[in-house]
MIZAZA-336650 format. One record per residue: residue in one letter; x, y, z of N, C-alpha, C, O in turn. Coordinates in steps of 0.001 Angstrom, whole numbers, plus 500000, padded with zeros to 6 digits. Layout:
AXYZXYZXYZXYZ;...
! end
This chain:
M514144495286527260513628494032526762514840493367525923515541493970525110;S514936492160526242516043491288525639515783491019524270514615491089523887;R516795490686523374516463490317521939515640489176521876514729489139521048;S515866488166522711514901486982522676513503487152523095512732486193523050;S513103488386523526511787488623523702510841488866522535509612488840522602;Y511549489096521503510997489103520152510889487864519297511890487147519283;V509845487489518579509846486368517738510645486695516472510445487772515912;W511424485935516055512102486083515026511552485690513568510721484807513354;V512076486384512751511404486148511193512238485339510339513447485564510278;D511682484396509660512354483681508745512992484605507608512322485460507029;A514243484381507356514881485221506410514441485165504940514722486036504117;C513719484054504686513155483868503412511895483611503394511521482452503573;L510949484684503165509535484726503315508788484246502009509251484445500886;L507649483625502239506781483271501033505783484521500866505463485227501823;S505309484730499511504619485868499129503200485475498719502946484390498196;I502340486363498968501016486247498353501210487112497016501908488121497115;L500678486813495844501083487438494917500098488537494546498882488428494707;F500726489636494023500004490738493473500294490762492026501452490958491658;L499237490560491077499683490164489751499309491409488731498332492138488899;V500085491506487836500049492694486868499825492067485458500640491187485181;I498906492337484533499137492041483201499082493254482419498419494225482783;G499826493225481250499704494541480400500785494347479352501440493325479151;V500857495601478674501714495525477497503318495740478042504334495355477463;S503240496384479174504635496818479656504679496963481204503696497348481838;C505818496649481762506179496954483209507158498112483246507835498281484260;Q507263498841482302508232499972482215507649501295482833506424501336482954;D508348502326483218507763503547483676507770504461482321508125504020481228;A507344505751482542507368506792481335508537506947480590508520507272479403;A509725506693481341511120506917480517511426505719479868512390505779479104;G510758504463479992510962503386479310512056502503480075512834501778479455;S512056502611481394512999502137482285512324500808482758511096500864482819;S512872499701483080512478498658483763512794498365485217512691497258485745;E513235499607485864513563499667487110512533498901488102511315499046488000;V513095498144488986512301497482489972511364498456490870511868499376491514;I510088498220490874509219499010491625509456498831493047509341497738493601;R509849500102493747509971500249495232508784501155495571508985502367495481;G507508500703495969506466501657496213505961501713497626506247500908498512;V505179502755497731504532502951499058503063503580498897502802504449498065;N502103503014499829500803503506499491500625504984500201501332505323501150;L499635505796499653499068506903500253497831506464500868496738506742500376;G497987505711502046496587505304502602496166506112503546496977506788504178;G494875506167503783493923506921504466493863508418504133493669509323504945;W494066508543502762493923509882502189492714510100501560491825510762502096;L492583509494500235491367509908499506490197508913499899489010509202499750;V490627507778500386489813506764501278490223506877502629491336506512503007;T489359507374503373489816507415505002489609506284505687488730505487505358;E490377506112506678490303504732507582490474505474509069491312506326509366;P489462504916509893489564505494511409490895505242511981491395506210512553;W491541504212511952492846503960512568494020504604512082495029504696512781;I493936505122510756494973506066510115494704507527510442495653508269510698;S493369508002510445493182509258510820492067509444511814490959509897511529;P492500509014513122491298509091514042490742510270514371489587510273514798;S491421511400514240490747512721514366489583512982513669488728513739514128;L489457512353512461488292512604511617487128511712512147486026511799511605;Y487306510978513041486479509874513455486084510136514944485728509149515590;S486105511289515530485856511553516941484363511507517139483973511600518303;S483488511380516203482178511277516523481735509890516822480637509651517324;G482669508915516483482364507481516775482057506726515493481906505507515573;A481954507318514350481713506733513226482839505803512863483984506159513143;D482620504573512230483702503567512056483903503399510456484552502407510124;D483499504116509580483804504102508172483267505324507541482411506032508071;E483857505565506275483561506880505670481935506993505218481438508095504990;W481337506031505137479901505966504746479156506556506201478296507430506098;S479489506095507354478719506571508466479272507823508980478613508514509757;L480616508204508536481012509617508834480360510509508132479997511485508788;C480045510505506842479444511400506079477805511218506355477067512166506089;N477298510073506853475853509966507003475668510815508265474649511488508419;G476670510779509178476293511426510484476320512976510391475487513694510944;L477386513433509617477847514892509383476699515453508486476254516587508658;G476290514694507622475582515398506375476449515722505366477597515993505719;K476140515771503975476971515963502962477786517294502911478926517323502447;R477153518392503406477684519599503596478910519734504355479966520225503958;S478630519202505585479742519267506639480722518263506422481893518502506719;C480379517135505926481319516111505509482301516433504389483464516028504369;S481704517232503416482625517755502331483554518652502889484707518622502460;S483178519611503960484210520549504390485202519801505100486383520022504833;V484898518943505971485811518026506927486891517487506042488103517638506194;L486178516740504954487383515894504128488002516870503210489169516588502940;Q487542517943502655488352518741501847489484519234502570490557519345501978;S489366519578503914490494519941504565491485518834504833492696519051504868;H490918517571505035492034516498505284492435516175503850493566515691503876;W491950516251502590492542515939501415493812517061501187494916516756500738;E493437518280501558494339519363501232495666519301502077496751519760501720;S495389518646503272496684518697504221497163517217504517498292517072504987;F496498516290504310497137514959504799498468514507504108499505514085504619;F498112514733502698499510514552501807499635515676501019498740516032500252;T500756516304501161501230517472500450502574517072499571503079515954499669;R503055518012498779504243517871497907505289517549498795506132516736498418;D505373518076499960506522517695500795506644516302501046507713515695500995;D505428515747501346505391514144501571506019513356500305506629512298500452;I505815513962499062506169513019497758507714513229497856508479512301497595;V508185514530498257509491514923498132510228513767499124511194513133498699;D509737513569500357510253512776501269510228511294500788511111510501501115;I509226510976500036509019509556499483510377509428498569511268508596498737;K510333510287497721511500510315496645512770510210497334513584509428496842;A513093510839498363514415511000499023514580509655499823515738509295500034;A513589508903500272513684507640500884514077506421499796514154505256500186;G514297506761498526514723505922497604513484505067496858513725504228495991;L512249505364497272511147504888496772510713505615495362510886506820495178;N510129504737494395509883505359493064508583505165492520508385505408491330;S507526504684493389506316504555492876505263504930494059505583504734495232;L504059505449493731502923505532494669501901504892494218501558504957493037;R501211504099495235500075503508494982498948504308495737499061504555496937;I497770504737494937496955505708495466495544505117495511494857505047494492;P495110504682496741493730504185496781492624505257496591492705506325497198;V491655505000495806490474505802495722489068504984495783489025503794495473;G487950505694496196486695505012496401485951505331495045486188506358494409;Y485049504394494653484208504562493574483468505956493602483261506586492564;W483099506384494795482458507765495056483229508863494589482658509952494524;A484455508776494242485310509973493718484753510191492358484944511257491773;V484093509248491852483890509271490375482270509308490126481789510054489274;D481440508410490969480322508084490828479573507951492109479755506936492781;V478727508898492524478016508643493809476516509248493417476320510200492661;T475570508518494067474147508686493826473701509595495177474375509685496203;D472471510211494941471882511122495824471691510233497235471944510727498334;F471245508953497074471041508253498255472250507863499182472154507622500385;E473211507841498559474518507415499132475186508750500011475301509809499395;P475541508698501185476017509820501674477356510302501662477711511266502339;Y478256509531500765479550509949500502479548511245499720478526511647499162;V480819511964499679480734513233499159481979513051498045482811512163498230;T482053513872496970483010513812495899483861515062496195483540515893497044;G485017515140495402485921516188495440487292515646495548488250516419495576;Q487445514364495610488729513709495747489549513860494246490778513906494206;Y488840513918493233489513513797492042490620514819491698491662514431491170;P490396516186492004491419517201491766492749516838492519493881516977492056;Y492409516333493798493720515902494711494313514763494025495541514787493945;L493658513701493478494360512748492745495103513260491629496243512817491488;I494640514178490740495233514746489762496563515425490132497608515250489506;R496427516194491182497636516945491782498730516066492277499924516359492241;A498227514976492736499326513855493348499981513237492083501172512944492191;V499356512996490886499835512364489750500671513416489275501709513039488732;N500493514520489340501413515580488633502678515859489399503740516174488862;W502466515706490840503683515783491663504504514671491335505720514856491282;A503985513435491085504755512188490857505579512572489599506807512491489606;R504939512953488620505376513261487312506596514213487437507594514028486739;E506512515230488327507551516237488380508621515709489155509678516338489111;L508563514658489872509601514155490851510059512846490401510835512142491047;G509506512516489167510120511105488613509555509795489253510245508776489261;L508412509821489739507811508661490401506661508173489496506131508930488683;T506299506917489653505271506467488726504173506219489962504303506300491184;V503077505895489141501758505812490149500882504430489731500786504077488556;L500337503790490702499323502818490434498079503411491122498132503812492285;I496950503457490374495608503980490938494902502644491242494802501736490416;D494368502600492639493731501434493024492337501732493555492105502496494492;L491341500977492788489921501052493243489717500363494654489723499136494757;H489569501060495549489980500579496991488496500280497382488285499299498095;G487547500989497002486057500728497432485114500676496421484940501659495701;A484397499517496255483317499410495264481946499591495740481833499494496962;P480897499825495097479652499812495368479236498533496186479623497421495828;G478492498704497218478247497362497913479084496896498958478608496261499899;S480420497186498861481712496778499342482107495522499018481337494566499118;Q483177495428498658483758494267497973484379493347499362484789492202499177;N484393493836500438485102493026501579484554493527502825485221493204503809;G483415494300503078482929494613504127483660495345505467483252495423506625;Q484873495838504861485842496444505718485873497964505724485358498583504793;D486397498521506632486351500075506595487141500574505421486806501655504938;N488115499935504923488985500314503946488193500254502636488737500835501697;S487010499665502387486183499810501439485207500966501427484446501226500495;G485323501692502669484219502715502808482983502323503541482247503171504046;L482733500952503608481453500486504278481752499350504917482180498395504269;I481566499270506367481669498147507073480171497339507154479110497921507378;G480294496051506951479235495197506936479122493993505956480183493463505626;P478101493561505513478164492377504606478663492849503150478461493933502603;V479252491918502757479772491992501139478564491917500260477928490879500073;L478263493176499690477044493167498878477435493477497381476604493509496474;F478878493716497206479109494030495821478588493096494710478178493578493654;Q478597491904494909478078490805493823476757490757493808476292490098492878;T475789491375494740474379491129494718473597491616493661472455491208493454;N474255492620492864473457493277491832474312493469490617475534493540490748;T473726493559489412474572493903488245475038495508488230475946495926487511;S474302496290489100474536497721489128475869498096489713476579498986489247;N476158497385490730477454497382491513478620497150490485479575497923490408;G478496496194489817479572495940488932479638496661487656480684496617487007;D478576497352487214478649498152486203479093499605486587479818500233485816;R478679500130487737479253501332488131480783501110488375481591501985488061;S481113500089488861482716499999489221483430499914487805484518500484487733;L482970499298486714483635499349485535483476500756484959484409501189484283;N482431501491485146482532502822484589483700503631485378484426504397484744;V483846503464486623484880503989487309486229503636486621487020504524486304;L486453502418486416487801501957485967488023502495484626489147502780484213;R486848502647483884487008503333482396487326504792482564488153505302481807;N486755505479483466486974507046483765488394507044484120489141507671483368;L488920506421485179490325506552485420491206506197484314492248506828484135;T490893505320483629491904504742482582491974505842481555493062506329481246;E490755506276480976490746507355480038491411508763480425492025509484479638;E491206508985481599491801510178482184493190510277482295493793511284481923;F493832509132482867495260509141483417496299508565482280497518508558482451;S495634508077481081496408507638480085496608508795478869497224508604477821;R495972509971479252496160511239478489497721511613478437498477511405479386;D498059512106477397499380512525477046499931513454478049501134513489478309;I498928514310478689499366515334479495500044514813480835500742515525481557;Y499769513586481053500279513021482327501652512228482137502184511613483061;G502202512310480763503397511711480595503668510186480912504817509782481095;G502517509320480973502655507940481112503129507721482612503759506685482823;V502919508496483575503238508501484963502326507301485507502916506424486139;V500945507179485322500245506321485858500411505052484884499971505003483735;T501133504021485549501443502817484881500463501504485131500550500425484545;G499737501789485909498508500714486284497319501091486828497363502115487510;I496181500501486707494827500525487406494665499177488095494712498108487487;E494487499289489286494001498121490109492631498015490192491941498960490574;L492106496784489818490700496416489477489945496388490747488776496765490665;L490385496012491920489689495951492978490655495579494328491550494736494268;N490369496248495395491499495956496532490660495066497434489505495304497787;E491460493918497787491193493043498952489711492527498737488943492857499641;P489176491792497725487929491229497704487937490094498683488861489281498694;R486854490026499559486730488972500481485670488063499742484604488503499311;L486070486763499645485423485820498946484817484679499983485332484375501059;S483766484188499493483034483113500211482107482209499376481503482719498433;S481950480857499669481215480023498840479668480352498909478856479916498093;M479350481185499996477816481475500069477638483050499712476514483552499685;G478775483776499449478571485239499121479315485514497883478919485064496807;F480391486243497988481097486673496796482014485429496350482925485051497087;T481777484881495268482470483596494968483697483963493948483874485088493480;M484335483068493744485658483177492962485017483211491495485553484040490760;G484132482582491011483519482785489811482925484212489643483088484797488572;Q482345484705490511481833486110490250483107487134490225483112488059489413;L484101486956491068485334487878491124485997487650489614486297488631488935;T486205486310489138486848486208487802486056486920486720486639487554485840;S484739486823486776483904487697485865484053489029485752484063489642484684;F484191489580487035484443491041487101485808491368486603485956492283485793;Y486853490641487062488133490804486442488316490715484937489103491443484333;T487589489829484381487513489774483094487003490991482359487592491523481418;A485782491407482908485247492549482412486054493853482575486094494676481660;G486749494051483843487549495022484190488864495262483463489422496354483348;S489287494079482984490445493934482101490138494470480611490941495188480015;S488938494071480075488615494429478876488130495793478779488136496360477687;V487655496443479967487374497982479871488719498675479761488895499507478871;I489751498343480693490975499120480803491773498916479349492382499831478793;R491670497639478864492318497471477513491670498162476446492379498538475512;A490390498404476421489725499217475505489989500772475556489943501535474590;A490248501065476736490553502606476891491977502908476809492271504097476695;S492991501976476851494462502262476847495129500975476534494891499910477104;N496112501192475436496998500123475436498352500237476149499321499516475912;T498303501222477046499771501538477661499586501290479354500525501062480117;V498358501378479690498113501138481231498029499735481560497366498948480884;N498809499345482773498668497922482981497520497848483816497072498738484538;V496965496355483591495846495819484489496330495264485659497332494558485545;T495795495437486883496281495061488104495468494254488799494259494457488687;F495857493356489516495092492431490510495655492432491733496876492278491732;H495072492573492877495648492793494207495174491725495191493964491495495206;V495857491143495893495440490104497183496302490124498243496555489061498810;G496844491244498646497530491362499880498245492473500166498163493388499347;E499109492668501378499859493819501543501052493558502345501222492460502875;W502002494655502472503237494384503248503353495491504318503126496661504010;S503671495170505446504049495996506447504943495363507481505551494310507288;L504987496076508599505904495311509622504998494750510829505498494329511873;E503560494791510569502716494291511553502745492754511365502927492231510265;T502537492004512622502589490410512719501522489914513100501516488717513386;G500288490713513214498925490000513545498029490793514473496956490385514919;T498534491869514696497662492796515515496839493819514641497361494735514007;A495449493544514686494639494365513847494796495926514135494721496291515309;P494990496783513220495054498069513389493864498834513964492737498608513524;N494073499740514941492814500493515595493342501727515949494545501968515845;T492407502639516419492615503969516900493647504063517971494273505110518138;T493851502965518727494704503040519982496040502318519662496845502042520551;S496251502008518285497486501196518052498782502215518409499895501734518622;S498565503489518450499783504417518676500381504151520088501474504625520398;R499653503391520932500239503129522198501520502199522109502375502238522994;Q501629501323520957502778500502520821503904501399520460505024500892520522;N503810502630520095505121503472519847505732503788521015506885504204520906;R505211503692522248505838503819523519507104502970523729508002503388524460;D507182501885523154508251500910523115508875501050521879508483500409520904;N510006501993521816510941501915520681512259501673520994513218502190520422;G512308500841521956513756500270522412514493499646521346514066499341520232;Q515803499472521879516814499000520917516523497634520374516934497326519255;A515808496774521138515732495274520704514403495368519688514340494694518659;K513582496089520019512372496269519035512745496628517577512333496104516543;R513706497742517753514161498284516462515016497343515778514928497275514552;T515778496656516360516718495707515948515831494593515058516076494236513906;W514752494154515902513808493119515051513119493732513916512953493095512876;M512716494913514057511904495405512986512827495755511682512399495741510528;R514038496039512028515128496227510895515233494950510165515161494964508936;L515418493713510893515515492450510237514216492095509468514254491593508345;M513025492388510148511719492150509599511643492948508266511243492349507268;F511956494096508190511945494897506979512789494461505964512337494388504822;E514239494082506257515098493688505230514771492199504762515157491892503634;A514105491256505514513873489957505145512750489980504062512706489242503077;Q511851490944504401510613491075503363511176491830502102510878491435500976;L511952492865502288512462493399501148513135492492500218512992492601499000;A513941491505500825514675490510499954513544489779499324513492489707498096;A512611489219500093511721488201499526511005488707498476510682487918497588;Y510643490027498376509658490713497466510368491338496164509760491796495196;S511543491285496291512423491898495286512928490869494182513195489738494590;P513051491077493142513790490108492233515245490152492378515908491189492370;N515754488834492526517249488934492667518110488120491691519209487628491951;G517429488053490504518141487364489308517445487374488139516233487559488254;P517908487217486988517102487218485792516041485919485646516212484762486028;G514841486538484934513841485293484741512839485417485903511875484651485870;Q512928486156486774511930486016487920510788487027487621510983488089487029;R509613486621488068508485487280487679508202488483488537507458489362488101;S508796488586489834508659489863490550509226490998489761510233490993489052;I508343492029490030508824493397489308508915494414490472509100495606490227;G508785493952491741508859495079492811507694494837493800507075493778493911;W507500495894494450506518495829495660505853497233496077506287498277495590;Y504830497226496957504323498408497542504197498139499106503697497122499587;Y504683499116499764504473498941501360503205499726501674502840500698501011;W502508499200502813501370500013503566501704500401504791501853499516505634;T501897501788505168501593502886504215502694503781504510503644503492505237;W502490505064503810503744506047504236503700506574505419504742506792506037;K502378506887505968502339507508507359500915507295507848499988507131507056;T500763507301509141499344507488509752499427508706510703500469509298510983;E498245508988511141498180510200511969499110510256513160499663511300513504;Y499252509186513730500333509006514872501344508233514614501992507722515528;D501630508033513304502820507234512896503142505924513531504281505713513947;I502199505039513625502146503796514246503317502973513727503334502727512521;D504239502547514458505610502222514135505553501038513121506349501002512183;T504538499990513323504473498957512382503894499107510879503921498261509985;W503388500356510847502732500708509500503136501866508816502905502026507617;S503928502957509755504378504109509025505732503791508461506626503382509201;Y505915503971507135507152503804506642508013505180506917509233505126507071;R507414506190506958508078507377507463508798507291508773509968507630508954;R507904506761509745508384506641511027509741505924511212510704506319511868;G509597504647510407510563503697510186511841504358509691512875504027510270;V511920505238508710512899506028508318513577506860509221514797506977509334;E512552507522509959513155508508511100513718507953512195514593508555512819;Q513257506685512568513661505950513634514883504952513396515493504421514324;G515156504768512109516325504182511489516071502380511556517005501586511443;Y515043502088511701514421500490511362514073500143510079513757499025509673;I514162501313509383513874501288507831514936502003507200515236503147507544;P515638501248506101516841502093505535516415503554505073515292503820504645;S517274504309505188517135505648504733516950505985503195516255506893502738;D517734505045502476517287505058501195517276503662500562518351503114500320;V516056503033500269516034501787500088516504501334498756516607500145498452;S516809502420497905517450502031496563518782501899496536519322501449495526;N519474502253497585520881502150497765521278500957498653521035501035499857;S521845499903498170522251498869498959523094498889500056523130497953500854;S523926500107500179524938500438501015524146500753502377524654500572503484;T523067501162502209522132501468503455521535500376504180520930500544505239;L521735498994503487521157498009504225522034497354505388523263497316505321;A521397496908506317522121496364507536522701494854507283523828494495507624;F521824494114506688522032492550506620522427492050505296521687492148504316;P523553491534505268523994490895503938522929489925503324522111489314504011;R523023489845501936522037489027501189522837487719500815524007487799500440;L522253486649500913522816485298500763522569484918499213521721485527498560;A523280483973498703523133483508497338521835483227496869521519483411495694;N520966482733497839519621482326497472518791483547497540517590483385497323;G519167484615497774518341485919497708517856486395499098517400487529499239;C517948485603500025517499485799501294518444486631502141519607486712501746;V518077487294503316519007487873504132519569486871505042518966485838505331;D520862487218505542521564486559506532521107486856507946521761487693508568;S520105486300508514519614486700509691520459486234511020520036486443512157;N521614485626510760522529485347511600523474486410511812524204486451512802;F523471487332510828524451488571510951524271489292512256523172489429512795;N525336489720512708525352490326514109525219491732514014526190492468514191;Y523870492242513695523421493568513908522506494004515122521546493331515496;T522897495199515703522148495650516788521844497118516361522687497840515827;A520464497528516665520133498915516185520964499896517110521597499431518058;P520962501144516861521549502125517654520798502186519037519604501896519104;A521505502559520103520920502775521340519888503671521413519016503545522272;R519882504770520428518754505778520556518094505724519012518816505481518045;P517011505911518905516296506091517594516813507011516708517312508028517188;G516796506856515457517435507742514384519036507975514315519607508762513560;R519582507195515184521232507267515098521516506182514072520783505201513947;T522612506391513338523303505338512657524177504342513351524814504719514334;S524264503165512954525097501999513856525649501218512671524996500823511706;A526881501064512879527828500089511932527446498754512618527436498607513840;A527119497757511679526974496526511997528332495788512406529407496116511904;T528210494790513332529449494272513707529783493287512775528866492928512036;P531002492704512617531437491632511380530496490603511139529866490153512096;A530327490202510087529271489213509754529811487784510359531009487578510557;R528860486899510607529162485484510768529127484793509431528788485428508432;P529481483444509363529281482862508036528080482896507780527241482950508679;C527717482865506281526583483070505598525656481790505670525572481023504710;T525024481611506745524021480571506836522494480949507294522325481860508105;V521612480369506861520051480552507129519814479885508468519990478673508597;G519457480581509368519093479918510653518150480561511628518070480235512812;A517417481532511024516380482246511829515331481387512082514935480611511212;P514740481452513404513429480762513528512282481472512750512407482649512409;I511258480807512494510098481307511718509108481769512395508820481196513446;T508412482816511998507167483532512561506241483583511518506705483486510382;S504847483735511669503992484095510962503896485533510592504392486317511401;I503294486072509415503201487241509043502034487617508161501643486811507318;L501461488786508304500401489045507403500649489127505843501797489109505399;G499705489204505147499772489073503710500869490203503261501221491102504024;V501345490052501984502183491004501452501622491673500153500747491151499462;L502123492700499927501874493348498642503091493373497726503841494346497799;A503322492497496965504419492385496137503710492176494548502559491781494359;I504540492484493655503868492538492255504814491538491444506038491421491511;F503888490851490659504597489953489667503904490006488346502686490174488289;V504661489866487266504161489982485960503868488605485355504649487671485533;L502686488472484604502440487358484091502889487139482573502674486064482014;
! end
């Protein structure tokens, strides 16, 4: 496939904000290093497209998975998944890739589940284990409330597909606040060494004028911020509204791995530009900027879908082998902070090989523009 067969990305992308408020944006060692993070997606909150083998029964979210299996069988299935899907070796690989932070999604049911809900608990010890691995390896952690009672977005990533019912009763909000309090109190303890630098109030809330309104979300954010502040003066309060990947509009599903069949040179060249353009857009490039870094979705999927799996990108060479080392980047940066998309780079003929870029053309911004999904970058207020 020719290079022109791929839509080209503007070298300077606009970002949807991922906001952080708190006393500090420093890690446990007091460093103000830019956050280069990745999500541990599909682990403690499962999603069919990330781990399709769990969903062979035809269930489409974790609620229906456990409802179909029953609590005892579902607990056994998920315990095996939690034990094996992310291990210490994954965290070592994440560190080696130049990343310095983990975003770990959890559902409310890891802390608070009622008898009438089919969800099972048992995630918490694995969350603690991951935080301790991060501490041992020098990474920071952002813990994300990915699923709230009633569902804040009606999508599988909340645990329950269907109408957005989070806002329909005060119990849902109160239970969520209790989860935020529990997580903050636990992970602000000295034993964790300040590795957990933030708690995210709610993942991807879906708003509408006739349903979950901005006023209701603002009220929850205000209450959640107060809960976290009362429990800790060191953990940042985080608000989330987007994500970053290499996907450009195709919704993920259990057959997305089919796109992996095309790992040709043109596609990998395009994805390298796509990655580095976003990296430049979401990273601070001068003093006084509010951006403090970013998180990528996600480290891996069961079939390592090429546009979503950071691990696959590193292995195949369309993501830099060490994102903390500028010498591993293919495209030069312009004075305005964007990449020079006119630079004459071509990916290696075979995946995983290194390739020296050909000499740069004059630094001008001339790449055609394409649309892109939302991003997950972080900015401090």
